[in-house]
Steps between C-alpha positions, in 0.01 A plus 500: 500500500631840406448826682253615232296179548491557873385859445215386275382245759513757780316759288218252439486396865494859626292655222368766739855647518649707217753304291768754578449447875536120466822546301639750749422269794673204335804719426515612865485140624777387263709804588454426873614139450802602293603771744480275805681210335779730384544614863537136606160479668286187498142509369255246637148467362299257710369194313692607186872497577815683603738706289856558622848563364795265517864571428666281238874498570756576230623200307707395202314428178578449134422707195293255291628625165875509579530265798699767684469507881329810637412625847130545564445765767272450797143617459162494669221279369130511578377188676133396524359236735134418430257486791318186606164612357656587162677163484172321570312700235764425236506129582121457490488495120 
């Protein structure tokens, strides 16, 4: 599902709200998530899951085209752990 698909679904569900307001609200939510994750904060949504960041340490890798060894710097990754209710919903199908 793309962001535009999500917007269309939300616009239909909340048809009493102006489309611009639905779009602005979604943008604010995504911006809030991004901002908090970039600060290293954890986001927990009950029954859905938890978003957090994890540090991947630097390591040695290889350039696939030349085979040359390169150093890959450390970086933060976003980690998601689904909640119990979400796991159950997915596995019901």
